[in-house]
C-alpha positions in Angstrom: -12.0 -25.8 -29.9 -14.1 -23.0 -31.4 -12.3 -20.2 -33.1 -12.7 -16.9 -31.3 -15.1 -16.0 -28.6 -18.6 -14.4 -28.8 -19.4 -12.3 -25.8 -23.0 -11.2 -25.6 -23.8 -8.1 -27.7 -26.3 -6.9 -25.1 -25.5 -7.3 -21.4 -26.8 -5.5 -18.3 -23.9 -3.0 -18.0 -25.2 0.6 -17.7 -22.3 2.6 -19.1 -23.2 6.0 -17.7 -22.1 7.7 -14.5 -24.4 7.4 -11.6 -24.5 11.2 -11.0 -25.3 11.8 -14.7 -28.1 9.2 -14.6 -29.6 10.8 -11.4 -29.6 14.2 -13.1 -31.4 12.8 -16.1 -34.0 11.1 -14.0 -34.6 14.2 -11.9 -35.1 16.3 -15.0 -37.6 13.7 -16.4 -39.5 13.3 -13.1 -43.2 14.0 -12.9 -44.2 17.6 -12.4 -43.4 18.9 -8.9 -41.3 15.8 -7.9 -37.9 16.8 -9.4 -36.3 17.9 -6.1 -37.9 15.2 -4.0 -36.8 12.6 -6.7 -33.2 13.9 -6.5 -33.2 13.6 -2.7 -34.6 10.0 -2.9 -31.9 9.0 -5.2 -29.2 10.6 -3.1 -30.3 8.8 0.1 -30.9 5.6 -1.7 -27.4 5.7 -3.1 -25.9 6.3 0.3 -27.7 3.3 1.8 -26.5 1.0 -1.0 -23.0 2.4 -0.6 -23.0 1.3 3.1 -24.2 -2.2 2.2 -21.5 -2.4 -0.5 -18.8 -1.6 2.2 -19.9 -4.6 4.2 -19.7 -6.8 1.1 -16.2 -5.5 0.4 -14.9 -6.4 3.8 -16.3 -9.9 3.6 -14.8 -10.5 0.1 -11.4 -9.2 1.3 -11.5 -11.5 4.3 -12.0 -14.5 2.0 -9.2 -13.3 -0.4 -6.6 -12.5 2.3 -5.3 -16.1 2.8 -5.1 -16.5 -1.0 -3.3 -13.3 -1.6 0.2 -13.9 -3.0 1.5 -11.2 -0.6 -0.1 -12.7 2.5 2.4 -13.6 5.3 2.9 -17.3 5.9 0.9 -17.2 9.1 -2.3 -16.2 7.2 -1.9 -18.4 4.1 -4.4 -21.1 3.2 -3.6 -23.1 0.1 -6.6 -25.4 0.3 -9.1 -26.0 -2.4 -11.9 -25.1 0.0 -10.5 -21.6 0.6 -10.2 -21.0 -3.1 -13.7 -22.2 -3.9 -15.2 -20.1 -1.1 -13.6 -17.0 -2.5 -14.4 -18.0 -6.1 -18.1 -18.4 -5.2 -18.4 -14.9 -3.5 -16.3 -13.3 -6.3 -18.6 -14.7 -9.0 -21.7 -13.3 -7.2 -20.0 -9.9 -6.8 -19.1 -9.9 -10.5 -22.7 -10.8 -11.4 -24.0 -7.9 -9.3 -21.6 -5.6 -11.3 -23.2 -7.0 -14.5 -20.2 -9.1 -15.6 -20.9 -12.2 -17.7 -18.6 -15.2 -17.6 -16.9 -16.3 -20.8 -16.3 -19.9 -21.5 -12.5 -20.4 -21.2 -12.5 -23.0 -24.0 -13.9 -20.3 -26.4 -10.8 -18.1 -25.7 -8.5 -20.4 -27.7 -8.7 -18.1 -30.8 -5.2 -18.6 -32.3 -6.3 -17.7 -35.8 -8.1 -14.5 -34.9 -5.5 -13.6 -32.3 -2.7 -13.9 -34.9 -4.7 -11.8 -37.3 -5.2 -9.0 -34.7 -2.0 -9.1 -32.7 0.4 -10.8 -35.0 1.1 -13.4 -32.4 0.3 -17.1 -32.3 -0.5 -17.9 -28.6 -0.4 -21.3 -27.0 -1.9 -21.0 -23.4 -0.8 -23.7 -20.9 -3.0 -24.7 -18.0 -0.1 -26.4 -16.2 0.0 -25.5 -12.5 -3.4 -23.8 -12.4 -6.6 -24.9 -10.6 -8.8 -22.7 -12.6 -8.8 -19.8 -15.0 -12.0 -17.9 -15.4 -12.9 -14.9 -17.6 -15.7 -12.3 -16.8 -16.5 -9.4 -19.1 -19.0 -6.6 -19.4 -19.8 -3.8 -21.8 -19.4 -5.9 -25.0 -19.7 -3.9 -28.2 -18.7 -4.0 -31.8 -15.6 -2.1 -32.9 -13.8 -1.7 -36.2 -10.0 -1.7 -36.0 -7.7 -0.3 -38.7 -4.7 -2.6 -38.9 -1.5 -1.7 -40.8 0.4 -4.4 -42.6 3.6 -4.6 -44.5 5.3 -1.6 -42.9 2.1 0.5 -43.2 1.7 0.0 -46.9 -1.4 -2.2 -46.5 -4.5 -1.3 -44.4 -7.0 -3.9 -43.1 -10.2 -3.2 -41.3 -11.2 -5.9 -38.7 -14.6 -6.1 -37.0 -14.2 -7.4 -33.5 -16.2 -7.6 -30.3 -14.5 -5.4 -27.6 -15.3 -5.5 -23.9 -15.1 -2.5 -21.7 -14.0 -4.5 -18.7 -12.5 -8.0 -18.2 -11.7 -9.7 -14.9 -9.5 -12.8 -14.9 -9.5 -15.1 -11.9 -6.5 -17.5 -11.7 -6.1 -20.2 -9.0 -2.7 -21.9 -8.7 -2.4 -25.5 -7.5 -0.9 -26.3 -4.1 2.1 -28.5 -4.0 0.1 -31.6 -3.0 -2.2 -31.1 -6.1 0.7 -31.2 -8.6 0.6 -34.8 -9.7 1.5 -34.3 -13.3 5.0 -33.6 -14.4 3.9 -30.5 -16.3 2.3 -29.1 -13.1 5.4 -29.7 -11.0 7.6 -28.1 -13.7 5.3 -25.1 -13.9 5.2 -24.6 -10.1 9.0 -24.8 -9.9 9.2 -22.0 -12.5 6.7 -19.7 -10.6 7.6 -16.1 -11.2 8.2 -13.6 -8.4 4.9 -12.4 -6.9 3.1 -15.8 -7.4 3.1 -18.7 -5.0 1.6 -22.2 -4.9 -2.0 -22.3 -3.7 -2.5 -18.5 -4.3 -5.1 -16.8 -6.4 -4.7 -13.8 -8.8 -7.4 -11.4 -9.7 -6.7 -9.1 -12.6 -8.8 -6.3 -14.2 -8.3 -5.2 -17.8 -9.9 -2.5 -19.9 -10.9 -2.4 -23.6 -10.0 -5.9 -24.6 -11.0 -7.3 -28.0 -12.3 -10.8 -28.1 -9.3 -12.3 -29.9 -7.0 -10.7 -27.3 -8.5 -12.6 -24.4 -6.1 -15.4 -24.8 -3.2 -13.0 -24.2 -4.5 -12.5 -20.6 -4.0 -16.2 -19.8 -1.3 -16.7 -17.2 0.2 -19.5 -19.3 0.1 -17.5 -22.5 3.3 -18.1 -24.6 3.9 -16.8 -28.1 5.1 -19.4 -30.6 7.2 -18.8 -33.7 5.2 -17.9 -36.8 5.9 -20.0 -40.0 7.2 -16.9 -41.7 9.8 -16.2 -39.0 10.7 -19.9 -38.9 11.4 -19.8 -42.6 13.5 -16.6 -42.3 15.6 -18.3 -39.6 15.8 -21.8 -41.1 16.4 -20.8 -44.7 19.8 -19.1 -44.2 20.7 -21.8 -41.7 20.2 -24.5 -44.3 21.9 -22.6 -47.2 24.9 -21.7 -45.1 25.0 -24.8 -42.9 24.9 -27.6 -45.4 28.3 -26.9 -47.1 29.9 -26.5 -43.7 28.5 -29.8 -42.5 29.6 -31.6 -45.7 33.2 -30.5 -45.1 33.0 -31.2 -41.3 33.7 -35.0 -41.5 37.0 -34.7 -43.4 38.1 -32.0 -41.0 37.3 -34.2 -38.1 39.4 -37.1 -39.5 42.4 -34.8 -39.8 42.0 -33.6 -36.3 41.7 -37.1 -34.9 44.9 -38.1 -36.8 46.8 -35.2 -35.3 45.6 -36.1 -31.8 46.5 -39.7 -32.3 50.1 -38.7 -33.4 50.3 -36.3 -30.4 49.5 -39.1 -28.0 51.8 -41.6 -29.7 49.1 -43.8 -31.3 50.6 -43.3 -34.8 53.8 -42.0 -36.5 54.9 -38.4 -37.2 52.5 -35.9 -38.7 53.7 -34.0 -41.7 53.5 -30.3 -41.8 50.9 -30.3 -44.5 48.6 -32.4 -42.3 49.2 -30.1 -39.4 48.1 -27.2 -41.6 45.0 -29.1 -42.6 44.2 -29.7 -38.9 44.5 -26.0 -38.2 42.2 -25.3 -41.1 39.8 -27.9 -39.7 39.8 -26.3 -36.3 39.0 -23.0 -38.0 36.1 -24.7 -39.7 34.8 -26.0 -36.4 35.0 -22.5 -34.9 33.1 -21.2 -37.9 30.4 -23.8 -37.3 30.1 -22.9 -33.6 29.9 -19.2 -34.5 27.2 -19.9 -37.1 25.2 -22.0 -34.6 25.5 -19.3 -31.9 24.4 -16.6 -34.4 21.3 -18.5 -35.4 20.5 -19.1 -31.7 20.9 -15.4 -30.9 18.6 -14.6 -33.8 16.0 -17.1 -32.5 16.2 -15.6 -29.0 16.0 -12.0 -30.3 12.8 -12.9 -32.2 11.4 -14.7 -29.1 12.1 -11.5 -27.1 10.3 -9.4 -29.7 7.3 -11.7 -29.3 7.4 -11.5 -25.6 7.7 -7.7 -25.7 4.7 -7.5 -28.0 2.7 -9.8 -25.7 3.7 -7.8 -22.7 2.6 -4.5 -24.4 -0.8 -6.0 -25.3 -1.4 -6.8 -21.6 0.4 -4.0 -19.8 -1.4 -1.1 -21.3 -4.8 -2.7 -20.6 -4.2 -3.7 -17.0 -6.0 -1.5 -14.5 -5.7 -3.3 -11.1 -4.5 -6.5 -9.5 -5.5 -8.7 -6.6 -7.0 -6.9 -3.6 -7.1 -3.7 -5.7 -9.6 -5.3 -8.1 -11.9 -6.1 -5.2 -12.2 -2.4 -4.3 -13.0 -1.6 -8.0 -15.3 -4.5 -8.3 -17.5 -3.8 -5.3 -17.6 -0.1 -6.3 -18.7 -1.1 -9.8 -21.3 -3.5 -8.3 -22.6 -0.8 -6.0 -22.9 1.7 -9.0 -24.8 -0.8 -11.1 -27.2 -1.7 -8.2 -27.9 1.9 -7.5 -28.5 2.8 -11.2 -30.8 -0.2 -11.6 -32.8 0.8 -8.5 -32.9 4.5 -9.6 -34.4 3.5 -12.9 -36.9 1.1 -11.6 -38.2 3.6 -9.0 -38.3 6.4 -11.5 -40.2 4.4 -14.1 -42.9 3.3 -11.6 -43.3 6.9 -10.5 -43.4 8.3 -14.0 -46.0 5.8 -15.2 -48.1 6.3 -12.1 -49.8 2.9 -12.4 -49.0 -0.7 -11.4 -46.5 -2.4 -13.8 -45.4 -5.9 -14.2 -41.7 -6.8 -14.4 -41.6 -7.0 -18.1 -43.1 -3.5 -18.5 -40.7 -2.0 -16.0 -37.8 -3.7 -17.8 -38.9 -2.3 -21.2 -39.5 1.2 -19.9 -36.0 1.3 -18.3 -34.3 0.0 -21.5 -36.3 2.6 -23.5 -35.2 5.4 -21.2 -31.5 4.5 -21.4 -31.8 4.2 -25.2 -33.5 7.6 -25.6 -31.4 9.5 -23.1 -28.0 7.9 -23.6 -28.1 5.8 -26.7 -27.5 2.6 -24.7 -28.7 -0.8 -25.8 -28.7 -3.0 -22.7 -30.5 -6.0 -21.3 -31.8 -4.4 -18.1 -31.7 -6.5 -14.9 -35.0 -5.8 -13.1 -35.1 -8.6 -10.5 -32.3 -7.2 -8.2 -33.6 -3.7 -8.5 -37.1 -4.5 -7.4 -35.7 -6.7 -4.6 -33.8 -3.8 -3.1 -36.6 -1.3 -3.5 -39.1 -3.7 -1.9 -36.8 -4.4 1.0 -36.4 -0.7 1.7 -40.2 -0.1 1.4 -40.1 2.0 -1.7 -42.3 -0.2 -3.8 -45.2 -2.4 -3.1 -46.6 -5.2 -5.2 -49.9 -7.0 -5.6 -50.0 -10.2 -7.5 -47.5 -9.6 -10.3 -47.8 -5.8 -10.4 -45.5 -3.2 -8.7 -46.2 0.3 -7.6 -43.8 3.0 -6.1 -44.6 5.0 -3.0 -44.6 8.8 -3.3 -41.2 10.5 -3.0 -42.2 12.2 0.3 -43.0 8.8 1.8 -39.9 7.3 0.3 -37.7 9.9 2.0 -39.3 9.1 5.4 -38.6 5.4 5.0 -35.1 5.9 3.7 -34.3 8.3 6.5 -35.6 5.7 9.0 -33.5 3.0 7.4 -30.4 5.3 7.6 -31.0 6.1 11.2 -31.4 2.4 12.0 -27.9 1.5 10.7 -26.4 2.3 14.1 -28.2 2.5 17.4 -25.4 3.1 19.9 -27.2 6.1 21.4 -30.2 3.9 22.3 -27.8 1.7 24.4 -26.7 4.4 26.8 
């Protein structure tokens, strides 16, 4: 498997608040159109928000039977239910400008150990699928301290603003392998067979992605193995060499006690007591080494838990609310920019030109380097009647006409008064 993961340096994520972008667009609008442009963006944002609400309800309905907290009467552990939700979730993530990361590229043991100090072995036992989606990838330099702060190391990594992890667990009838059955029996509280988990994390470096895997398990580093095994060998070998003579004395005493041989002399009895003391010492030594091993394992688990805990923003149905809201924001910002560019240039533009002008505006105004998604933006604007196209060229209607069409679309959302 390849070492590390390489998320795209330029994705479609517009990392600026919608209100801030609307203000910048209104300030840069053609002369005399600033207020009308602001009104267009406000009404356009309201319409897209209403559409996003319907998408959220549909996505929640698909997730409900897969929710680990769903009551038994509403549960559906079938593969079909999971795949239906998976398909809609993937589309919602794409609308929010998330890009999927190949799960095989997340196996970054070398880089993970360098960054976190942990060697992680993820296990896929008991899972149907584990998928990673990320957006806002950017380069970052981390200052790592080694050797109790005496050594500093600077590491260049790819960091993602947002990461969503989808995990589907196998139902009982899918667990054919022994490893799957064992994993399902050891399910932690809050997880059930056939359920799906959706988790949202913030500011995750590429090498840390493997720590988000549900089957992530830290393994003992060679240095720690040597620190535990070295004293065990040095102290344990002499004890083991003297163990067999001690056992022979104990067996002789037991044989005499049960009448298998003659009387045991006092000196042999003392040797037997000394042998028992030796066995107790061996048992105490083994227990001490075991406790050291468990203590080191707990430190690993604590370090892994801290890595995940402080980056976790939301789980399960809570992620869906954040996701649809994020998708709505991205859709609105893309539509805002496309409409503004067409009005500012005041001439028909092809898609490539609109794309380039939008990217240039974001770069000049906010210092953002993104790969603008023009297709969805034009689709929404054309559906609402805000742009027209002839052949491959697009033009935007005037803000006054745009407000009339948006107002009519808003009024047409509900028509209960017409039914009276």
